[in-house]
C-alpha positions as CSV (number, residue, x, y, z in Angstrom):
1,X,21.2,-9.0,7.2
2,X,20.3,-6.1,8.4
3,X,16.4,-5.6,10.1
4,X,15.4,-2.8,11.1
5,X,11.1,-2.2,12.8
6,X,10.1,1.2,13.6
7,X,7.0,2.7,13.9
8,X,5.7,3.0,10.6
9,X,6.8,-0.6,9.4
10,X,10.1,-3.0,9.2
11,X,12.6,-3.1,6.7
12,X,14.9,-6.2,6.2
13,X,18.1,-5.5,3.9
14,X,20.2,-8.5,2.3
15,X,23.1,-8.4,0.7
16,X,25.0,-10.9,-1.5
17,X,28.5,-9.7,-0.6
18,X,28.9,-8.9,-3.8
19,X,26.2,-7.0,-6.6
20,X,23.1,-8.2,-5.0
21,X,21.2,-5.4,-2.7
22,X,17.6,-7.0,-1.7
23,X,15.3,-4.3,0.4
24,X,11.8,-5.8,1.8
25,X,10.4,-2.5,3.1
26,X,6.7,-3.2,5.2
27,X,4.9,0.0,6.1
28,X,2.3,-0.1,8.7
29,X,-0.6,1.8,6.9
30,X,-3.5,1.0,6.2
31,X,-6.0,3.9,5.4
32,X,-7.6,1.8,2.5
33,X,-5.9,3.5,0.3
34,X,-2.5,3.0,-1.2
35,X,-1.6,6.4,-1.3
36,X,0.2,7.1,2.2
37,X,2.2,3.5,1.5
38,X,3.8,4.7,-1.9
39,X,4.8,8.1,-0.5
40,X,6.8,6.6,1.8
41,X,8.4,3.6,-0.2
42,X,9.1,7.1,-2.9
43,X,10.6,8.6,0.1
44,X,13.1,5.8,1.7
45,X,14.0,4.7,-2.1
46,X,14.8,8.0,-3.1
47,X,17.0,8.1,0.2
48,X,18.7,4.8,-0.5
49,X,19.4,5.9,-3.9
50,X,20.4,9.3,-2.8
51,X,23.2,7.3,-0.2
52,X,24.1,4.6,-3.0
53,X,24.6,6.1,-6.0
54,X,26.2,2.9,-7.4
55,X,23.4,1.5,-7.1
56,X,20.1,1.2,-9.3
57,X,16.4,-0.2,-9.2
58,X,15.8,-3.4,-11.2
59,X,12.7,-4.4,-9.8
60,X,10.1,-3.1,-7.4
61,X,7.2,-5.2,-6.4
62,X,4.1,-3.9,-4.5
63,X,1.5,-6.0,-2.5
64,X,-0.8,-5.0,-0.4
65,X,-1.2,-6.6,3.5
66,X,-4.8,-7.9,3.8
67,X,-5.1,-8.0,8.0
68,X,-8.0,-10.1,10.4
69,X,-8.3,-12.2,7.1
70,X,-9.3,-16.0,8.5
71,X,-10.6,-18.8,5.9
72,X,-12.5,-22.1,7.4
73,X,-14.3,-25.0,6.6
74,X,-17.6,-25.2,5.6
75,X,-17.2,-28.4,7.8
76,X,-16.0,-26.9,11.0
77,X,-18.1,-24.2,11.4
78,X,-21.3,-26.0,10.2
79,X,-23.8,-26.9,12.5
80,X,-24.8,-30.2,11.5
81,X,-22.8,-33.5,12.5
């Protein structure tokens, strides 16, 4: 397992010791548009494939992250006692 934290995000790499490498790339881009994060991710993927040409991507799962989101039960914020 390898963990790297840098100014634009973080990367976690897990290798099973055989054939599978799992890479989790998280970016700190929060501009309301996923374009910047997508460009960053595509460059990172191209760099990995260039350095390790025997690898091929089998799955790419993209998820938006939401910051500062809080849920409260109505009973906890109600003035009714």
